[in-house]
N, C-alpha and C positions, 0 to 999 in steps of 0.2 A: 111533900115527898120528893118532888122534882128538884127542889132546892138542895136537899141533902145529897142527891145524886150528882148535881153540878159541883157541889163542894168537894165530894170525893174525887171526881175527875180532876178538879183543879189541884187538889193536894197530890194526886198521883203524878200529874204533870210537873209539879214543883219538885217532887221526889226524883223524877227522871232528870230534871235540870240540875238538881244538886249532885246527883250521881255523876252526870257528865262533867260537871265542873270539878268535882273531886278527882275524877280520872284524869282530866286534862292537867290539873295542877300537879298531880303525881307524876305525870309524864315529863313535866318540866325538870324534875330532879335528874333525869338522865340526859338532859340537853345542856350543852355548854354554849351560852349565847356569845355573840361577838363582843358585846359590852360587858366587862367584868362586873361581878356582883359587888365588889368593893366600891367601884365608881358609882353604881346605882345607889348603893347605901349612902354614900357621901352626899349625893345631891338630894336624896330623899330626906336625910337628916338636916341638910342645909335649909330645906323648905319647911322643916318642922314635923316631918313624918317619921316616926320610929316604928319599925316592924321587925320582929325577930324571925318571922316566917320566911325562909329562903325561897319557897315556892312563889310567894308574892313578889319578892325582889326579882326573881327570874321572869315573872310575867311582865313587870314594868320594863325589864331589859329587852324582852322580845317585842313589846309594843314600840319601844324607842327605836329598835333596830328596823322595824317595818317602816316607821315614819322616816328615818334617815334614808332608807333605800328608795322610798317613793320620791323624796325630794331630789336625790341624786339622779334617778331615772328621768324626772321632769326636766332637770337642768341639762342632762345629756340630750334629750329630745329637743329642747329649745336651742341648744348650741348647734345641733345638727341641722335643724331647720334654718337657723340664721346663716350658717355656713353656705348652704345651698342657695339661699336667696342672694348672698353676696357674690357667689360664683355666677349666678344668673346675671346679676348686674354687671359684673366684669365682662362676661361674654357679650352682653348687649352693647356696652360702651366700646368694647374692642372691635366688634364686628357689627356696626350699626346698619350696614347694608344687608345683613342677614334677614331673610324673608320671614322667619318665625317671630321676630320682634317688631313692634311698632312704637311710636312715640307715646301712645296712650298706655301701653303696658309698662313702659319705663316710669311714667308718672304714677301709675297705680302702685308699682313696686316701691317708689320713694315714699309714698304715703304710708305703706306698711312699716317701713323702717322708721 
Protein backbone atom coordinates (compact mmCIF):
# COMPACT_ATOMS: atom_id res chain seq x y z
CA UNK A 1 0.00 0.00 0.00
CA UNK A 2 2.86 2.36 0.77
CA UNK A 3 4.29 1.64 -2.70
CA UNK A 4 1.08 2.85 -4.39
CA UNK A 5 1.11 6.03 -2.30
CA UNK A 6 4.72 6.78 -3.37
CA UNK A 7 3.82 6.14 -7.01
CA UNK A 8 0.90 8.57 -6.80
CA UNK A 9 3.12 11.27 -5.20
CA UNK A 10 5.69 10.67 -7.95
CA UNK A 11 3.11 11.00 -10.72
CA UNK A 12 1.69 14.17 -9.09
CA UNK A 13 5.20 15.66 -9.02
CA UNK A 14 5.69 14.72 -12.65
CA UNK A 15 2.36 16.34 -13.52
CA UNK A 16 3.47 19.56 -11.76
CA UNK A 17 6.77 19.49 -13.66
CA UNK A 18 4.98 18.94 -16.97
CA UNK A 19 2.59 21.80 -16.23
CA UNK A 20 5.46 24.14 -15.32
CA UNK A 21 7.36 23.18 -18.48
CA UNK A 22 4.27 23.71 -20.65
CA UNK A 23 3.67 27.11 -19.04
CA UNK A 24 7.32 28.11 -19.54
CA UNK A 25 7.34 27.04 -23.19
CA UNK A 26 4.08 28.94 -23.76
CA UNK A 27 5.63 32.08 -22.23
CA UNK A 28 8.42 31.87 -24.83
CA UNK A 29 5.90 32.65 -27.57
CA UNK A 30 5.58 36.21 -26.28
CA UNK A 31 9.35 36.69 -25.95
CA UNK A 32 11.58 37.82 -28.80
CA UNK A 33 15.11 36.53 -28.18
CA UNK A 34 18.20 38.41 -29.32
CA UNK A 35 19.16 35.54 -31.61
CA UNK A 36 16.62 35.28 -34.48
CA UNK A 37 14.59 32.08 -34.87
CA UNK A 38 15.83 31.67 -38.46
CA UNK A 39 19.46 31.63 -37.33
CA UNK A 40 18.75 29.04 -34.65
CA UNK A 41 16.78 26.92 -37.13
CA UNK A 42 19.66 27.11 -39.62
CA UNK A 43 22.26 25.86 -37.15
CA UNK A 44 19.96 23.22 -35.74
CA UNK A 45 19.25 21.95 -39.28
CA UNK A 46 22.96 22.05 -40.05
CA UNK A 47 23.57 19.76 -37.08
CA UNK A 48 20.81 17.42 -38.22
CA UNK A 49 18.01 18.50 -35.89
CA UNK A 50 14.62 19.33 -37.45
CA UNK A 51 11.93 20.77 -35.20
CA UNK A 52 8.71 22.45 -36.31
CA UNK A 53 7.93 23.67 -32.77
CA UNK A 54 8.80 27.38 -32.46
CA UNK A 55 8.77 27.13 -28.67
CA UNK A 56 11.70 24.71 -28.72
CA UNK A 57 13.57 26.91 -31.20
CA UNK A 58 13.10 29.85 -28.83
CA UNK A 59 14.28 27.75 -25.89
CA UNK A 60 17.53 27.00 -27.73
CA UNK A 61 17.84 30.71 -28.60
CA UNK A 62 17.41 31.74 -24.95
CA UNK A 63 19.96 29.14 -23.79
CA UNK A 64 22.43 30.35 -26.43
CA UNK A 65 21.85 33.96 -25.44
CA UNK A 66 22.58 33.10 -21.79
CA UNK A 67 25.77 31.27 -22.76
CA UNK A 68 27.03 34.16 -24.91
CA UNK A 69 26.20 36.66 -22.14
CA UNK A 70 28.16 34.63 -19.57
CA UNK A 71 31.19 34.36 -21.88
CA UNK A 72 31.08 38.13 -22.53
CA UNK A 73 30.81 38.87 -18.81
CA UNK A 74 33.77 36.61 -18.02
CA UNK A 75 35.83 38.25 -20.79
CA UNK A 76 35.02 41.72 -19.46
CA UNK A 77 35.96 40.70 -15.93
CA UNK A 78 39.25 39.21 -17.15
CA UNK A 79 40.06 42.33 -19.19
CA UNK A 80 39.25 44.60 -16.25
CA UNK A 81 41.43 42.58 -13.87
CA UNK A 82 44.27 42.48 -16.38
CA UNK A 83 44.02 46.24 -16.92
CA UNK A 84 44.31 46.94 -13.20
CA UNK A 85 47.25 44.54 -12.86
CA UNK A 86 49.05 46.32 -15.71
CA UNK A 87 48.24 49.68 -14.15
CA UNK A 88 49.72 48.46 -10.88
CA UNK A 89 52.88 47.33 -12.67
CA UNK A 90 53.14 50.69 -14.43
CA UNK A 91 52.80 52.58 -11.15
CA UNK A 92 55.35 50.32 -9.50
CA UNK A 93 57.94 50.67 -12.26
CA UNK A 94 57.32 54.41 -12.51
CA UNK A 95 57.55 55.05 -8.78
CA UNK A 96 59.84 52.34 -7.45
CA UNK A 97 60.56 54.33 -4.33
CA UNK A 98 56.89 54.36 -3.37
CA UNK A 99 56.51 52.67 0.01
CA UNK A 100 53.51 50.46 -0.84
CA UNK A 101 55.51 48.37 -3.30
CA UNK A 102 58.46 46.08 -2.74
CA UNK A 103 60.62 44.03 -5.07
CA UNK A 104 58.88 40.85 -3.88
CA UNK A 105 55.44 42.22 -4.86
CA UNK A 106 56.78 43.00 -8.37
CA UNK A 107 58.12 39.44 -8.67
CA UNK A 108 54.76 38.01 -7.57
CA UNK A 109 52.93 40.19 -10.08
CA UNK A 110 55.15 39.07 -12.95
CA UNK A 111 54.44 35.44 -12.02
CA UNK A 112 50.69 36.16 -12.31
CA UNK A 113 51.06 37.60 -15.80
